Backbone bond lengths (Angstrom), bond angles and torsions (degrees), N, CA, C in turn:
res aa  C-N    CA-C-N  psi(-1)  N-CA   C-N-CA  omega(-1)  CA-C   N-CA-C  phi
1 M - - - 1.458 - - 1.544 107.29 -
2 L 1.325 114.33 131.83 1.461 120.30 174.75 1.510 107.04 -85.06
3 K 1.324 117.19 114.31 1.456 121.03 -173.98 1.522 113.54 -83.64
4 N 1.330 117.52 -16.62 1.439 119.59 178.20 1.524 112.24 -79.88
5 N 1.313 115.76 147.45 1.466 120.72 170.58 1.528 104.95 -100.78
6 I 1.330 116.35 95.11 1.456 120.76 -171.70 1.535 111.65 -61.21
7 E 1.327 116.89 -37.35 1.475 119.57 179.78 1.529 110.35 -59.77
8 V 1.315 116.59 -47.10 1.470 119.96 178.75 1.521 111.41 -67.13
9 D 1.355 116.36 -40.87 1.468 119.12 -178.49 1.523 110.67 -60.27
10 V 1.332 117.21 -45.02 1.465 119.62 -178.82 1.529 111.11 -65.03
11 K 1.312 115.28 -41.82 1.478 119.01 179.13 1.533 110.94 -61.72
12 V 1.327 116.71 -42.80 1.456 121.27 179.60 1.530 109.95 -64.71
13 K 1.328 117.62 -44.43 1.477 121.46 179.39 1.523 111.15 -64.25
14 C 1.322 117.51 -35.34 1.472 120.28 175.70 1.526 110.10 -65.38
15 I 1.309 117.67 -43.67 1.467 121.00 177.18 1.506 111.05 -61.22
16 E 1.345 116.46 -46.29 1.465 120.72 179.45 1.525 111.72 -59.25
17 A 1.351 115.55 -36.26 1.460 120.54 -178.01 1.550 111.27 -85.74
18 G 1.329 117.92 -6.40 1.431 121.81 -179.77 1.523 111.97 69.28
19 T 1.323 116.66 37.21 1.462 121.03 -178.35 1.535 110.19 -131.95
20 T 1.291 116.78 175.19 1.461 122.67 177.56 1.510 110.17 -114.84
21 Q 1.335 116.00 164.94 1.458 120.02 175.96 1.532 109.67 -63.06
22 A 1.305 117.72 -35.30 1.486 121.82 178.56 1.538 110.23 -62.69
23 K 1.332 117.24 -44.90 1.470 121.81 178.47 1.507 110.38 -66.88
24 L 1.332 116.58 -39.59 1.472 121.04 176.13 1.516 110.09 -58.59
25 A 1.340 116.31 -45.90 1.462 120.67 178.49 1.522 111.98 -59.36
26 E 1.337 115.24 -44.20 1.469 120.31 178.66 1.512 110.80 -60.98
27 D 1.337 117.08 -44.89 1.473 122.22 -179.84 1.521 112.23 -63.61
28 V 1.318 116.57 -33.79 1.463 121.97 179.96 1.542 111.45 -81.55
29 G 1.331 115.82 -20.09 1.452 119.94 179.04 1.533 112.60 91.35
30 T 1.305 117.10 33.78 1.453 122.28 178.56 1.506 110.05 -138.47
31 T 1.320 117.08 -174.16 1.447 121.11 -176.01 1.532 111.08 -96.37
32 P 1.320 116.70 151.45 1.485 118.86 176.27 1.528 112.58 -58.41
33 S 1.347 117.42 -35.28 1.475 119.02 -179.04 1.525 111.16 -67.29
34 Y 1.348 117.40 -35.32 1.476 120.50 177.93 1.520 110.29 -67.27
35 V 1.320 118.39 -44.14 1.449 122.48 178.14 1.542 109.69 -59.51
36 N 1.323 115.25 -44.22 1.459 119.76 179.06 1.520 111.85 -61.22
37 R 1.360 116.75 -43.54 1.483 120.98 178.36 1.513 110.60 -61.70
38 L 1.324 118.43 -44.35 1.476 120.95 179.32 1.530 111.37 -60.35
39 I 1.305 115.35 -45.11 1.473 120.46 -177.56 1.519 110.81 -64.58
40 K 1.296 117.94 -41.06 1.446 120.52 -176.37 1.535 113.82 -75.70
41 K 1.350 117.67 -19.09 1.474 121.54 179.17 1.512 107.76 -115.48
42 N 1.322 116.55 87.74 1.465 122.42 -175.53 1.532 113.16 -54.70
43 E 1.336 117.95 -34.25 1.445 118.88 -177.67 1.515 114.00 -66.04
44 N 1.355 117.15 -17.52 1.460 119.95 176.29 1.528 111.23 -76.19
45 I 1.294 116.47 -27.01 1.485 119.70 179.64 1.525 109.62 -88.88
46 V 1.314 116.92 -46.60 1.453 120.94 175.62 1.541 106.60 -109.86
47 N 1.290 117.09 110.51 1.436 124.16 -173.98 1.538 111.63 -51.16
48 K 1.331 115.34 129.28 1.475 121.79 -177.90 1.527 111.91 -58.89
49 T 1.337 117.01 -40.20 1.467 121.05 179.03 1.515 110.94 -64.16
50 F 1.316 116.91 -41.02 1.467 121.73 177.64 1.526 109.76 -58.85
51 V 1.332 116.65 -45.66 1.454 121.46 179.73 1.531 109.77 -62.50
52 Q 1.326 117.31 -44.35 1.454 121.14 179.72 1.542 112.42 -62.01
53 M 1.338 115.58 -39.35 1.471 118.84 179.64 1.526 110.41 -64.28
54 L 1.311 118.15 -44.71 1.461 120.41 -179.42 1.543 111.39 -69.88
55 E 1.333 116.79 -34.81 1.460 118.78 174.98 1.532 110.86 -62.08
56 T 1.322 116.77 -41.25 1.466 122.42 178.27 1.519 110.90 -61.75
57 L 1.320 115.27 -34.62 1.487 120.89 178.65 1.536 111.97 -81.53
58 G 1.342 116.19 -1.53 1.481 120.06 176.53 1.512 114.82 92.35
59 Y 1.329 117.43 23.97 1.465 119.86 -177.94 1.538 111.76 -119.08
60 D 1.312 116.23 147.93 1.451 123.86 164.50 1.516 106.80 -101.15
61 I 1.307 116.77 160.20 1.470 121.38 -178.71 1.501 109.41 -113.45
62 E 1.319 115.72 129.64 1.460 122.73 173.62 1.515 107.47 -127.46
63 L 1.327 116.04 125.48 1.469 120.01 178.40 1.527 107.05 -87.52
64 K 1.314 115.05 141.36 1.474 120.99 177.70 1.521 106.98 -120.06
65 Y 1.307 115.59 129.06 1.451 121.34 -179.19 1.527 109.26 -102.91
66 V 1.319 115.75 124.22 1.455 122.21 -179.01 1.523 108.66 -119.39
67 K 1.332 117.99 117.21 1.460 122.91 -179.60 1.540 109.16 -67.47
68 R 1.330 115.18 130.39 1.474 118.57 176.57 1.498 110.82 -74.29
69 D 1.298 116.58 151.05 1.485 121.45 177.51 1.516 110.79 -76.50
């Protein structure tokens, strides 16, 4: 089980950085609609098979975000 809510996490990180998802998309070189689709479908960011393998091994997944210096 992926314990993070990626949609909320990205929105919070955008707020912390003082940016929008549209600006984030521009900076990454993609469209705002593509960024929105990725965020709303967690399995596209964290591969569903990867999650299933770790669940089978008895693990949940938690993403940890570490700000670079």
